[in-house]
All heavy atoms as an XYZ file, in Angstrom:
647
protein
N     107.542     83.011    116.399
C     107.002     84.305    116.047
C     105.491     84.228    116.169
O     104.875     83.266    115.777
C     107.412     84.658    114.624
C     106.669     85.831    114.069
S     107.215     86.317    112.434
C     106.339     85.148    111.435
N     104.904     85.282    116.695
C     103.460     85.355    116.806
C     102.943     86.478    115.913
O     103.330     87.632    116.065
C     103.060     85.622    118.256
O     101.677     85.890    118.332
N     102.067     86.127    114.994
C     101.483     87.142    114.122
C     100.467     87.984    114.878
O     100.189     89.109    114.506
C     100.829     86.499    112.896
C     101.825     86.012    111.896
C     102.309     84.717    111.961
C     102.301     86.849    110.906
C     103.243     84.262    111.040
C     103.236     86.409    109.984
C     103.702     85.115    110.055
N      99.901     87.420    115.956
C      98.882     88.133    116.722
C      99.480     88.982    117.836
O      98.844     89.926    118.291
C      97.873     87.147    117.294
C      97.160     86.368    116.234
N      96.272     86.948    115.359
C      97.228     85.073    115.889
C      95.816     86.036    114.523
N      96.385     84.885    114.819
N     100.683     88.655    118.279
C     101.353     89.392    119.353
C     102.780     89.731    118.924
O     103.734     89.132    119.408
C     101.366     88.563    120.640
C     100.012     88.179    121.226
C     100.184     87.151    122.334
C      99.292     89.414    121.738
N     102.953     90.685    118.029
C     104.293     90.964    117.493
C     105.279     91.504    118.524
O     106.473     91.534    118.267
C     104.041     91.981    116.381
C     102.712     92.573    116.680
C     101.927     91.530    117.428
N     104.798     91.921    119.696
C     105.707     92.411    120.732
C     106.037     91.332    121.761
O     106.829     91.572    122.667
C     105.128     93.642    121.448
O     103.871     93.301    122.029
C     104.945     94.807    120.476
N     105.447     90.139    121.612
C     105.725     89.036    122.535
C     107.200     88.661    122.451
O     107.744     88.468    121.364
C     104.872     87.823    122.176
C     105.140     86.550    122.974
C     104.732     86.734    124.431
C     104.392     85.371    122.359
N     107.835     88.595    123.609
C     109.249     88.227    123.659
C     109.471     87.323    124.856
O     109.102     87.655    125.975
C     110.125     89.472    123.787
C     111.611     89.165    123.758
C     112.453     90.406    123.933
N     112.415     90.924    125.290
C     113.157     90.453    126.306
N     113.983     89.454    126.118
N     113.064     90.996    127.500
N     110.061     86.161    124.620
C     110.408     85.252    125.694
C     111.790     85.603    126.227
O     112.609     86.179    125.493
C     110.365     83.802    125.205
C     108.965     83.340    124.880
C     108.547     83.248    123.565
C     108.080     83.027    125.899
C     107.264     82.842    123.271
C     106.787     82.620    125.607
C     106.369     82.530    124.293
N     112.089     85.267    127.485
C     113.401     85.587    128.060
C     114.538     85.088    127.165
O     114.524     83.952    126.706
C     113.394     84.863    129.406
C     111.939     84.743    129.762
C     111.230     84.562    128.447
N     115.488     85.978    126.898
C     116.635     85.627    126.073
C     116.375     85.691    124.582
O     117.281     85.451    123.786
N     115.150     86.011    124.183
C     114.813     86.052    122.761
C     114.475     87.459    122.309
O     114.732     88.432    123.009
N     113.915     87.557    121.134
C     113.495     88.847    120.618
C     112.063     88.740    120.119
O     111.602     87.661    119.753
C     114.429     89.331    119.503
C     114.446     88.469    118.274
C     115.462     88.925    117.228
O     116.056     90.004    117.370
O     115.656     88.184    116.269
N     111.363     89.849    120.127
C     109.986     89.870    119.643
C     109.990     89.884    118.114
O     111.025     90.119    117.476
C     109.263     91.108    120.170
O     109.774     92.284    119.553
N     108.825     89.672    117.530
C     108.701     89.784    116.082
C     109.070     91.169    115.596
O     109.725     91.318    114.572
N     108.658     92.197    116.356
C     109.016     93.569    115.966
C     110.518     93.787    116.014
O     111.080     94.427    115.109
C     108.326     94.579    116.886
C     106.944     94.929    116.443
N     106.121     95.722    117.190
C     106.231     94.608    115.339
C     104.967     95.871    116.566
N     105.004     95.194    115.452
N     111.190     93.256    117.038
C     112.642     93.405    117.138
C     113.338     92.678    115.992
O     114.275     93.208    115.384
C     113.142     92.892    118.483
C     112.733     93.764    119.649
C     113.014     93.100    120.980
O     112.779     91.906    121.171
N     113.527     93.885    121.922
N     112.891     91.463    115.692
C     113.488     90.701    114.598
C     113.234     91.398    113.261
O     114.112     91.439    112.400
C     112.926     89.281    114.567
N     112.056     91.971    113.111
C     111.735     92.676    111.873
C     112.670     93.869    111.680
O     113.190     94.088    110.583
C     110.281     93.130    111.886
C     109.841     93.761    110.584
C     108.370     94.105    110.591
O     107.854     94.629    111.581
N     107.697     93.797    109.498
N     112.905     94.622    112.736
C     113.816     95.767    112.634
C     115.222     95.296    112.278
O     115.903     95.918    111.460
C     113.831     96.545    113.949
N     115.655     94.176    112.865
C     116.997     93.641    112.595
C     117.129     93.215    111.138
O     118.105     93.554    110.460
C     117.272     92.462    113.532
C     118.614     91.816    113.332
C     118.908     90.804    114.442
N     117.893     89.785    114.616
C     117.840     88.635    113.943
N     118.752     88.368    113.022
N     116.898     87.742    114.189
N     116.150     92.478    110.619
C     116.263     91.983    109.243
C     116.089     93.123    108.247
O     116.756     93.157    107.211
C     115.276     90.819    108.946
C     115.571     90.182    107.589
C     113.833     91.261    108.998
C     116.894     89.509    107.464
N     115.241     94.109    108.541
C     115.090     95.227    107.613
C     116.371     96.065    107.555
O     116.750     96.536    106.482
C     113.867     96.058    107.977
C     112.591     95.326    107.603
C     111.326     96.065    107.950
O     111.333     97.021    108.721
N     110.219     95.614    107.394
N     117.055     96.211    108.680
C     118.352     96.908    108.666
C     119.366     96.113    107.851
O     120.140     96.683    107.076
C     118.855     97.122    110.091
N     119.353     94.789    107.993
C     120.280     93.942    107.222
C     119.970     94.027    105.729
O     120.888     94.052    104.907
C     120.211     92.500    107.711
N     118.693     94.083    105.370
C     118.323     94.216    103.954
C     118.822     95.544    103.387
O     119.303     95.595    102.254
C     116.804     94.109    103.776
C     116.212     92.714    103.946
C     114.689     92.781    103.932
C     116.715     91.763    102.872
N     118.720     96.602    104.162
C     119.230     97.896    103.697
C     120.744     97.846    103.520
O     121.280     98.381    102.551
C     118.846     99.013    104.676
C     117.384     99.384    104.612
C     116.937     99.863    103.241
O     117.655    100.561    102.533
N     115.739     99.471    102.850
N     121.444     97.197    104.458
C     122.903     97.066    104.351
C     123.308     96.238    103.133
O     124.343     96.495    102.518
C     123.484     96.420    105.615
C     123.465     97.348    106.808
O     123.227     98.562    106.634
O     123.681     96.849    107.933
N     122.502     95.223    102.789
C     122.841     94.322    101.685
C     122.462     94.899    100.332
O     122.888     94.382     99.297
C     122.129     92.985    101.879
N     121.696     95.948    100.323
C     121.186     96.508     99.068
C     122.307     97.138     98.248
O     123.065     97.965     98.725
C     120.126     97.550     99.388
C     119.413     98.043     98.181
C     118.212     98.860     98.598
N     117.597     99.413     97.400
C     117.042    100.587     97.345
N     116.984    101.346     98.405
N     116.527    101.018     96.229
N     122.392     96.718     97.002
C     123.360     97.273     96.063
C     122.635     98.341     95.245
O     121.789     98.011     94.419
C     123.895     96.173     95.155
C     124.867     96.684     94.105
O     125.182     97.896     94.118
O     125.307     95.882     93.277
N     122.913     99.615     95.477
C     122.185    100.665     94.763
C     122.386    100.629     93.253
O     121.600    101.189     92.509
C     122.719    101.966     95.360
C     123.954    101.613     96.092
C     123.931    100.139     96.362
N     123.421     99.946     92.785
C     123.687     99.904     91.346
C     123.162     98.638     90.682
O     123.357     98.441     89.495
C     125.193    100.015     91.106
N     122.499     97.760     91.441
C     122.069     96.511     90.828
C     121.126     95.709     91.698
O     120.333     96.260     92.451
N     121.258     94.421     91.593
C     120.371     93.478     92.269
C     121.110     92.844     93.430
O     122.266     92.447     93.300
C     119.905     92.381     91.283
C     119.093     91.327     91.991
C     119.118     93.003     90.145
N     120.439     92.733     94.555
C     120.997     92.044     95.715
C     120.243     90.736     95.909
O     119.038     90.670     95.689
C     120.843     92.890     96.977
O     121.512     94.116     96.836
N     120.940     89.719     96.355
C     120.326     88.437     96.677
C     120.575     88.179     98.154
O     121.704     88.260     98.622
C     120.930     87.290     95.827
C     120.376     85.951     96.265
C     120.682     87.547     94.352
N     119.503     87.888     98.881
C     119.584     87.612    100.307
C     118.939     86.255    100.548
O     117.860     85.978    100.031
C     118.857     88.703    101.128
C     118.896     88.376    102.607
C     119.473     90.066    100.846
N     119.601     85.426    101.328
C     119.097     84.090    101.630
C     118.820     84.011    103.125
O     119.650     84.420    103.930
C     120.127     83.011    101.214
C     119.628     81.621    101.565
C     120.452     83.128     99.740
N     117.643     83.499    103.485
C     117.272     83.385    104.891
C     116.253     82.270    105.055
O     115.888     81.605    104.095
C     116.718     84.731    105.419
O     116.521     84.634    106.831
C     115.416     85.109    104.746
N     115.782     82.091    106.278
C     114.749     81.088    106.527
C     113.384     81.775    106.561
O     113.280     83.000    106.539
C     115.034     80.296    107.807
C     115.117     81.131    109.043
N     114.001     81.572    109.715
C     116.177     81.607    109.718
C     114.378     82.274    110.758
N     115.697     82.321    110.784
N     112.337     80.982    106.593
C     110.970     81.482    106.441
C     110.534     82.533    107.432
O     109.871     83.501    107.056
N     110.872     82.358    108.721
C     110.438     83.345    109.709
C     111.024     84.716    109.409
O     110.311     85.714    109.400
C     110.839     82.919    111.123
C     109.729     82.215    111.853
O     108.651     82.004    111.312
N     109.995     81.842    113.082
N     112.324     84.788    109.181
C     112.939     86.091    108.911
C     112.495     86.640    107.570
O     112.347     87.849    107.409
C     114.460     86.012    108.993
C     115.030     86.055    110.405
C     116.554     85.995    110.369
C     114.579     87.277    111.170
N     112.284     85.777    106.582
C     111.766     86.232    105.297
C     110.418     86.901    105.499
O     110.165     88.001    105.004
C     111.633     85.059    104.324
C     110.977     85.368    102.980
C     111.910     86.223    102.139
C     110.617     84.094    102.260
N     109.552     86.252    106.253
C     108.220     86.779    106.513
C     108.287     88.124    107.225
O     107.587     89.068    106.867
C     107.412     85.772    107.345
O     107.378     84.527    106.645
C     105.996     86.243    107.568
N     109.149     88.217    108.243
C     109.286     89.469    108.983
C     109.934     90.552    108.126
O     109.476     91.697    108.108
C     110.122     89.251    110.243
C     109.446     88.451    111.348
C     110.469     88.035    112.393
C     108.321     89.252    111.981
N     110.993     90.206    107.428
C     111.721     91.196    106.636
C     110.893     91.801    105.526
O     111.021     92.980    105.221
N     110.046     90.997    104.914
C     109.212     91.489    103.822
C     107.832     91.924    104.298
O     106.986     92.293    103.492
C     109.079     90.412    102.734
C     110.379     90.017    102.050
C     110.121     88.958    100.984
C     111.086     91.221    101.451
N     107.617     91.855    105.623
C     106.343     92.265    106.220
C     105.176     91.511    105.585
O     104.163     92.096    105.202
C     106.152     93.780    106.108
C     105.119     94.293    107.077
O     104.896     93.696    108.125
N     104.483     95.390    106.738
N     105.353     90.190    105.457
C     104.320     89.345    104.876
C     103.268     89.003    105.918
O     103.482     89.150    107.114
C     104.944     88.057    104.328
C     106.003     88.239    103.249
C     106.614     86.887    102.878
C     105.427     88.919    102.020
N     102.151     88.503    105.470
C     101.056     88.097    106.351
C     101.197     86.625    106.709
O     101.983     85.887    106.110
C      99.727     88.334    105.651
C      99.505     89.793    105.288
C      98.243     89.951    104.469
N      98.348     89.200    103.218
C      98.320     89.720    102.018
N      98.180     91.010    101.863
N      98.424     88.968    100.942
N     100.390     86.190    107.680
C     100.412     84.792    108.108
C     100.147     83.857    106.924
O     100.806     82.840    106.774
C      99.386     84.547    109.218
C      99.308     83.100    109.602
C     100.275     82.534    110.431
C      98.292     82.291    109.125
C     100.226     81.195    110.776
C      98.241     80.952    109.456
C      99.206     80.402    110.290
N      99.186     84.212    106.084
C      98.854     83.360    104.938
C     100.052     83.184    104.010
O     100.260     82.102    103.456
C      97.666     83.929    104.178
N     100.856     84.248    103.839
C     102.061     84.151    103.012
C     103.063     83.195    103.657
O     103.671     82.371    102.980
C     102.712     85.525    102.829
C     101.818     86.513    102.102
O     101.206     86.122    101.093
O     101.737     87.668    102.560
N     103.247     83.323    104.973
C     104.171     82.447    105.701
C     103.715     80.996    105.589
O     104.514     80.095    105.314
C     104.270     82.867    107.173
C     105.050     81.913    107.985
C     106.399     81.846    108.106
C     104.523     80.857    108.781
N     106.751     80.809    108.936
C     105.620     80.190    109.369
C     103.231     80.413    109.063
C     105.455     79.103    110.207
C     103.066     79.328    109.903
C     104.175     78.681    110.465
N     102.428     80.764    105.795
C     101.893     79.397    105.770
C     102.033     78.762    104.389
O     102.084     77.531    104.279
C     100.431     79.403    106.216
N     102.093     79.569    103.347
C     102.183     79.051    101.979
C     103.617     78.985    101.457
O     103.822     78.664    100.284
C     101.329     79.919    101.053
N     104.612     79.285    102.305
C     105.999     79.223    101.840
C     106.339     77.824    101.349
O     105.889     76.822    101.906
C     106.970     79.622    102.949
C     107.009     81.094    103.330
C     107.971     81.307    104.496
C     107.396     81.967    102.158
N     107.159     77.764    100.302
C     107.637     76.500     99.746
C     109.143     76.430     99.963
O     109.773     77.423    100.312
C     107.321     76.441     98.258
C     105.832     76.571     97.972
C     105.574     76.734     96.512
N     106.208     77.980     96.044
C     105.816     78.654     94.986
N     104.832     78.239     94.266
N     106.428     79.758     94.620
N     109.697     75.275     99.743
C     111.136     75.102     99.905
C     111.709     74.581     98.594
O     111.480     73.434     98.257
C     111.430     74.136    101.037
C     112.902     74.103    101.380
O     113.670     74.922    100.917
N     113.291     73.137    102.177
N     112.437     75.372     97.850
C     112.793     76.766     98.103
C     111.691     77.696     97.634
O     110.810     77.311     96.863
C     114.053     76.963     97.269
C     113.849     76.058     96.099
C     113.084     74.869     96.636
N     111.758     78.920     98.081
C     110.825     79.960     97.672
C     111.649     81.192     97.303
O     112.628     81.508     97.972
C     109.880     80.305     98.814
C     108.461     80.583     98.354
O     108.237     80.672     97.135
O     107.581     80.710     99.214
N     111.256     81.865     96.251
C     111.982     83.047     95.780
C     110.992     84.202     95.698
O     109.926     84.070     95.103
C     112.628     82.801     94.401
C     113.342     84.049     93.911
C     113.574     81.612     94.450
N     111.376     85.310     96.317
C     110.534     86.498     96.329
C     111.290     87.668     95.723
O     112.502     87.778     95.874
C     110.141     86.857     97.765
C     109.163     85.903     98.359
C     109.420     84.632     98.789
C     107.789     86.119     98.583
N     108.291     84.059     99.275
C     107.260     84.956     99.156
C     106.940     87.197     98.356
C     105.930     84.831     99.510
C     105.611     87.078     98.710
C     105.114     85.909     99.275
N     110.565     88.537     95.051
C     111.127     89.772     94.521
C     110.560     90.918     95.339
O     109.344     91.027     95.517
C     110.743     89.953     93.047
C     111.155     91.283     92.413
C     112.679     91.402     92.357
C     110.550     91.412     91.027
N     111.470     91.749     95.830
C     111.045     92.914     96.596
C     111.759     94.144     96.067
O     112.982     94.183     96.002
C     111.339     92.738     98.073
C     111.047     93.956     98.888
C     109.832     94.558     99.053
C     111.984     94.719     99.633
N     109.961     95.654     99.876
C     111.276     95.781    100.249
C     113.348     94.624     99.855
C     111.895     96.717    101.051
C     113.960     95.567    100.658
C     113.229     96.595    101.252
N     110.991     95.130     95.683
C     111.505     96.435     95.281
C     111.016     97.404     96.348
O     109.805     97.467     96.605
C     110.968     96.842     93.892
C     111.434     98.235     93.519
C     111.390     95.820     92.844
N     111.926     98.114     97.025
C     111.478     99.036     98.077
C     110.337     99.924     97.603
O     110.341    100.423     96.486
C     112.738     99.845     98.400
C     113.865     98.913     98.064
C     113.383     98.158     96.850
N     109.336    100.051     98.468
C     108.171    100.860     98.146
C     107.050    100.085     97.484
O     105.995    100.647     97.196
N     107.285     98.782     97.224
C     106.248     97.953     96.622
C     106.000     96.730     97.498
O     106.796     96.396     98.372
C     106.647     97.458     95.211
O     107.745     96.544     95.331
C     107.030     98.621     94.310
N     104.898     96.054     97.259
C     104.590     94.812     97.970
C     105.442     93.693     97.371
O     105.526     93.560     96.151
C     103.104     94.489     97.808
C     102.716     93.145     98.374
C     101.625     93.278     99.403
N     101.155     91.977     99.821
C     101.647     91.335    100.875
N     102.602     91.868    101.595
N     101.173     90.153    101.215
N     106.094     92.880     98.209
C     106.879     91.760     97.681
C     105.983     90.801     96.894
O     104.801     90.663     97.185
C     107.420     91.080     98.933
C     107.249     92.058    100.032
C     106.117     92.944     99.656
N     106.576     90.141     95.902
C     105.807     89.138     95.156
C     106.652     87.889     94.973
O     107.861     87.955     94.772
C     105.298     89.671     93.835
C     106.340     89.990     92.811
C     105.694     90.543     91.539
N     106.689     90.959     90.599
C     107.150     90.186     89.603
N     106.668     88.985     89.431
N     108.080     90.641     88.793
N     105.968     86.763     95.048
C     106.630     85.458     94.877
C     106.900     85.243     93.395
O     106.059     85.534     92.541
C     105.700     84.356     95.391
C     106.259     82.970     95.130
C     105.285     81.892     95.546
N     105.436     81.706     96.976
C     104.425     81.433     97.790
N     103.212     81.358     97.338
N     104.654     81.257     99.070
N     108.097     84.750     93.094
C     108.439     84.399     91.719
C     108.232     82.896     91.549
O     108.677     82.108     92.379
C     109.898     84.758     91.431
C     110.260     86.225     91.557
C     111.746     86.414     91.229
C     109.410     87.090     90.648
N     107.556     82.528     90.498
C     107.328     81.120     90.201
C     108.265     80.711     89.079
O     108.075     81.100     87.928
C     105.875     80.871     89.800
C     104.937     81.032     90.977
O     105.271     80.525     92.069
O     103.881     81.664     90.821
N     109.324     79.940     89.423
C     110.273     79.542     88.389
C     109.638     78.598     87.372
O     108.678     77.903     87.677
C     111.384     78.845     89.175
C     110.775     78.447     90.473
C     109.633     79.409     90.725
N     110.214     78.617     86.183
C     109.760     77.700     85.135
C     110.095     76.276     85.547
O     111.190     76.019     86.049
C     110.485     78.038     83.819
C     110.264     79.446     83.336
C     109.083     79.534     82.409
O     108.775     78.541     81.740
O     108.486     80.618     82.365
N     109.188     75.324     85.344
C     109.528     73.923     85.664
C     110.635     73.403     84.758
O     110.745     73.816     83.601
C     108.222     73.173     85.434
C     107.318     74.105     84.717
C     107.869     75.493     84.828
N     111.443     72.528     85.285
C     112.516     71.916     84.483
C     111.889     70.957     83.472
O     110.896     70.314     83.748
C     113.482     71.168     85.383
C     114.300     72.045     86.342
C     115.108     71.176     87.282
C     115.195     72.985     85.572
N     112.509     70.836     82.277
C     111.964     69.922     81.251
C     112.087     68.476     81.661
O     112.822     68.066     82.457
C     112.801     70.224     80.014
C     113.938     71.070     80.438
C     113.659     71.548     81.834
């Protein structure tokens, strides 16, 4: 994925914009209007789906948990450390 060229597409692949549209459609399909949905993915699709910036992608941890409410900016959740 290129943050500087979101329309760049190599033969047989998809551009960042195409992948973003695909993951955002999947997020809408997975959304439970009566509650909370949990979606698991890898960093590139997470970054595209939540429309994060390069700095957010570069700072991803393994695992990383984000909260996204439609209409708001996603935010990273920092779990409590284990005792």
